[in-house]
C-alpha angles and dihedrals in degrees: 000000000000089000091054092049090051094048089049092048092048090047092052091048092050092048091048091050091048093049091047090052091051090052092052093061114101109264121234125190140154139233129197125047127327098190142010136209099220143034126227130191102237114202125228121266096025119130109223118188125176119189120217134177112245100245093164097076139249112317138085130308107238100172138022121195138190124198114230119191102187127122090205105039117178141179130010134295125220117209137191143179120228134187105239101219105069099007101241129153113257096178138351102222097198129222137327131180112256111243132169105268129019115359109197141184113201142180093062128151108194117153115229136175127225114255095018121122120239132179118231106200139187140182122195126218090208132020111273136168112257128187119243138172125238123212095032123146113298121268095011095129131051129187129188131174121236125212112265090240091064104052121181096007119176103188122225102183120129091259102026107166097126115249126246095032132143131230118229138185092218107082121193118247105261130143138185125212114222122199118199 
């Protein structure tokens, strides 16, 4: 009986240590959309920003991704992260080649707060088919055309939501990875 009690006690101790070790690892989670239910041909030189609540927690964005659904992808995409209120650029993420599937920009270090809304934005060099989700919360996506003489602009003005845009209830599939 004593042997059974010791084995049980040691087992509980080992399990506790293992669980504590798992909890000590840096947590990583995402916010945004992981999948969509439709595909849309997105034209070139259009700023597309979708705002999402940060449900991943307080930490730092380390990666931003866009889901392309195009058998003949072309060009590059420029991405950015914006604070949602007011809409101001937090970081221009630069360019990535457009591929069929997840296009990502990694190695980021953008501080974010849990429960706060952020715009994940993109602008394509060439038209490409991008996944989106219908029946999402209203006004969660905003698109605005840019003049052709200013391709792939990610604005950094004090109030830099592009003018003459439209609100939509079909946000594009983008997500941000937050490491805590």
